[in-house]
N, C-alpha and C positions, 0 to 999 in steps of 0.2 A: 757344847751340852746341851740335851735334848730334856725339857723338864714332858716327862710322862705323869699321867694318873694313872693310879692303881684302884677302881672302883671296890674290890673286896677288900682290902685292908682302907681305904680311904685315907690314902699317907700317900703325898706328893715325895716323889723324888727324883734325882735325875740320873742319866745312863751316859758313861764318858766310857770311849774309847782308848787306844793307845795312840800315839801320835802326836801331833799338830790338831788342834780343835779350831778349824777354820770360824771366821766370824761372819759368814754369809754363805749361800749357796753359789752365789757369783763366783766369792774368793776362791772356794773349792775348787769349782771349773777352770778357774784361770791357772790352778796351781796344778792340777791335773795336765792342763794343755801345754804348760809349761815343760813336766817333766818328760811327757811322752816326747815332745819335741827336742828335748837336750839328748834323751835315751836315744832316739832313731837318728840325729846326728852324730851322735859319738860311735853308735855301731854301724854307720854307715862308712864313716872315715876309718874306724879300725878294718873294715871288710875291704876298700879300697888299698889301705895299707898292706893287710895279708895276700891279697889277690898280686898288688907288685910285687912284693917279696917269692912269690911263689912263681910267678914270671921271671924274674931276676935269675933265681936256682934252677928254675928249668934252662934258660940258656944256659948258664954256666954249667950245667951237665949234659947241655947238646954238646957245648964246644969242646969238653974234656971227655968225649965218650973215646976220642980216637979209634972211630970206625965200629966199636964194638956197637952190636947191633942190639943187644938185650937195654944196654944203657942207652941206646940214640930212643929205641922204643920207650921206655920210665920217662924220659925227657919229652916226647913229645907226648906223651900220655897229659905230664904234669902240665903242658903248656895250653892243652886242650881247655884242661879242668881249670885251669886261673880264668882263660879267657872268659868259658863258659860260664865262672861263677861271675866275675866282673858285669858280664853280660845282665847275666840274672837280676845283681845289685841294681842296675840301673834303669832295665825295664822294670821293677816292682816300683822304685819310685818315681819314675814316670805314669805308670799306669794308674798307683794310687794321686799322683795330681792329678791325673787326666778326670777320674770317676769323683772327685772332689769338686771339678769345675760344673762335671755334667750334673752334680746332685744341687749345685747353686753355691757352692763355699769357695769362700774366698781365700779360706786356705785351709789346708787338707789337716789343719790339727785344731780346725776353730769348733772345740768342742760346744763352747757357750753360744755361738751363734745357732749349732744344731740343737742345742737342745730349748732354745729360742723359737724356730721353728717348730718345735716339735709339740710348743707350749706347757714346756716342764718349767 
């Protein structure tokens, strides 16, 4: 709840939005940080599982192609895409962590420390 003063009507009212109302700015920052961290963690795990499944399916397609050039080429493309996708996920996480360290953040998602450093 945020108290607002309307000077035209000289009425004091509050504005409420949907969802949970945080008790303080620090509480809101911590909840956002935890939510973003969990979301990135889940998406990373889903990406690794997806690319692992693609890798297995590419291997199976390659083995079962029985010399058919078209199937072998499709399996090779799927294999390259799976390895490239997994590489992109790992590099993105590493780059994000590196940038956070260069900015002086102890944690890549330490929003509270970032806002404190900005004077907010």
